[in-house]
N, C-alpha and C positions, 0 to 999 in steps of 0.2 A: 537530209537524213529522213527515213521513214517515221511515221507516228507508229506508236504501238496499237495493235489491234486487240483491246481489251475485251471485246465480246468473244473472239475466238478463244483467247485464253481462259474466260470463264467457262465457256462451253466445254473445253478440253478438262478442266478441273472437275465440273460437273459429270462428265461422262466417266472419268477415273474414280469418282466417288462411288457413282452408280454401279460401276463394275466390281469395286471392292465389296460393297454392300452386298451383291448379288453373289459373290463367291463365298462370304460369310454365310449367308443364307442356305447355300447349297451344301456347305460344310457341315452346318447344323442338322440339315435334314438326313445327311448320308447318301444322298441320292442326287447325282448331278443332273438327271432328266425328269426329275419328279415332277415339276411344275410344267414342263414344256409338253409332255407327252400324256396327259391325264386322259385325254378322250381317245387316243389311239390304242391298239392293242400291243402287247409286249413285243418289241421288235425281235427279240431272242427267240421266240417262238415262230416257226415257219408255218406258213399258211397250208393247210391241207390241199393237196393235189386232187382234182376232181377226175376221177376215170369214167368217163362216159362212152359207152360203146357207139360206134358210128351207126348211124340211121341208114336206111335205104336211100334216102335223098342225098345223103353224103357220098355214097359208093356208087351212085348212078351214072356219074360222068365218064 
């Protein structure tokens, strides 16, 4: 009979506890991406396209 792997079980409990705590924190803030995307711009806003006219070097070939 195999002996139980207590370290694995403890790790699984800790991961479940951490996930539950994170879900609770996100529900309190009301924004699921609040902590993860603080440095990046809003993903819902598209980046402006740059309309640059071709130069003579681009059309020379």
